[in-house]
N, C-alpha and C positions, 0 to 999 in steps of 0.2 A: 504494500500500500505506499501510495503516496504520503510523506509527511506534511507537503506543503500548509503553511498557517492559514486560517482563517476559512472562511465560504464563500464561496464563490456567485455570481447573481442568477446563473443557471439552477445551480442546485436550492438558491432559497426561493426561487419562485416555484418550485416543485414542492419542496418541504411546506412554503405554506399553504400551497392549494390540498395538500394530505392534512397538514394539520387543521387546517380549515372543516375539511369532511370528518374530521375526529368529531371536532366542536360540535358539528351536526347531526352526530349520530349514524354517519354513513359510511359503517366500516367497509361495506363491499367497493365503494368508490376508493377511500384510501387505501385500501389493499390493490387497486390497480395501479395507482400514483406508485406505490412502494415497489410494486413490480416494473415499472418504467424507471424511477431511480436507480433502480438494482443493476440496470445495463450500464451505468456511466462509471468511468475511472471516479474517485472520491477521495479526497484528500482525508488525514485521521480526524481532523476536525468534523468534516461534514460526515464521515461514516460513525462518530459519534452521536451527532444528533439524528443520524438516519435510525439507530437502534433505538433513541428513546421515541420516534417516531413508533417502531415495531413493538416496544414496552406497553405503548397506549392502546396500538390495535388487539396485544392480547390481552390487553384488561379489557376490553371491549367485547371480547369472546371470550371472557372469565376463564383465561389458559394463566393463571398464577405461576405456573412453572415456566412456561417459555418467558412469560413478563421480566420473570427474575432473572433468567437466561440473557436477556437482550439490557436489563438495565446494567447487569453486573460487566457486560462488554463495553456499553457506554462511558463507563468509569475506569474503563482500563489505567494501569499507571498512575492510580491516586488521582482519578482524575483532570487528569493533566489535558485532555482534549476535551473539555467541556470548561462553561463560565464559572468563575469559582462562587458565582451566588447558586448555580443551581447544583453544586455538586453536594453541599451538605442535605438540601430534601429528597435531591436523588439518593443519597447513602441513606437517609432513615426510611423510604418505602422499601429499600433492600432490606434492611434491617426488620422490619416487621412483616415483610414476606418469607424471611428466613426463620425467624420466630412461627407463625404460622405453620412453617412445614417442617418442624421439630427439627430444626440444623443449629443446634443450641452453639456448637462448635463454631460456623461461620459468625450467627448471630455476635457471638463475644468479639469477635475480630472487628465485625463491622461497627458494632459499639465503641470498640477504641479510637478507630480512625474518625470517628463523627466525635469524640470528644478531643480530638486534637485540632478540631475547627471552630470556624466562631460561629455558633449555633444561640447567640444571645436571641434573636427574633425565633425563634423556636422551642416549643413546648416539648421538653423531654420527657415530662415526668411520667407518663407511664410506662413509653419504654425502658427507663429506669426503674421501676416496678418490675416491669417485665422481666429484666434482667438479672433484678435480685431474686425473682424467683429462679431462675434458669442455674443462678448459680447454689442455692438453695439444692437443688435438685441432685446438680452433678455431685454434692458434697455427702448426698444421703445414700438410703441402704438400696434404693429400684434400681433395676437394670435401666438402662438408658438405649431404648430402640432407634434408629435411624434409617428409614427406607431409603433405598437407593436404585439407581438403574443406570447400565451402563450405557454411555454415549458414542457416535465416535465423531470426529471434526466435520463441521460441515465442507458440504460439496464431498467430501472425501469417500469414494465407494470400495467395498472390502476391506474396509480399513477395522484394525483391533481396537474396541470400544475402551475408554478406560474410566475411572472414578476416582478422586482424590480426597482424602478427606485426613485432617488431624485431629486424632482421637484427644479427648475428654480425661478418659482413663487409660491405665497400665494394663490393662486385661479387656480382651473381646473375643466375641464370637459371630458364625455367621448363623442364620434361618431363612428358612421360607426362599430357597435359591427357585428361581422361575427361568432356567435358560442354560447358557452354557459359559460358565466360570473357568479360564485357564489355569491364572494363577493370581498369586498377590506378593504387592513388594512392601516390606515394612523400611522405609529410607528414613534413618534418623540421622542427626550430627555427628555420630561417633561407632553408627552401624551402619549395615545394609544387609537385609535377608528375603529372601527370595521360598516360597513354599506354593503347593498346591492348596486349594479352599477348599475345605470340608465343613461339613454343619456337625460332625461329631469333634469336632477338635478346638480348644481354646488356647489364645496367644497371649502371653507375657510377655512387656516390655518394660525391661529393666530401667530403673533411674537412671544407671552410669549410661546410658544410651545417648542421653539429652531428648530435646526437642526431635518428634518424628512425624513424619506421614504414613497415610496406609492409602498403598496403589492397587487397585484392584480390574484385573483383566479381562476383556471376554467378549463374547458376540454380540453387540450393537442390539439396545432392546432387554438386554437381561435384567432382571431384577432379584432385589436380595434383602434383606434388614442386617444391620451390622448392630450388635448388643453390645454396647459396655457394661462389663460387669464390676460392681462396686469391691473395692479391695477389702 
């Protein structure tokens, strides 16, 4: 993608028409305009705004998963490609969607980013209460279940799909695997482990490995639950 700064006039005209269609609840027209926009080369700034339009369209269709995916891409590189006044409100929407999806790990990271910004004009009291509840749940005695689906990169055919997660606890397992999971990788600051995935096994990450991520690979569309087990 081009990293040319700014938004060019032809893009802005299309952007405005698509935005007006969404304002008028004309999702079909907005979808047509977005399809036309996708055929043109975009700067990185334009691509971010294009993603925000796609998120609005997903919202019109009631597709929170797609809405979250597009908003995350819009704020890539810590919001470098969108207006600084737009970044905090978009992060807030991302936070709400992550909380509703039960992705507490992602929500905590988004909350940390939000608190590094100027949010003086925003009411974060409900989000703060939700984050306090999340932290209590993480420290509590119950298993935390995270629903997941393996997805491939857009436009990539015959690709292995993956799912990446930063665990909140050191012990985890899998359940309700529907599809084909090839393997997993536990990638930590001081250790890396590759293993097969089985519902009959529990993994324990030593504290000495440092901060970790769990990567799961397999067929696109495969779904499962990752269970984080209390210590």
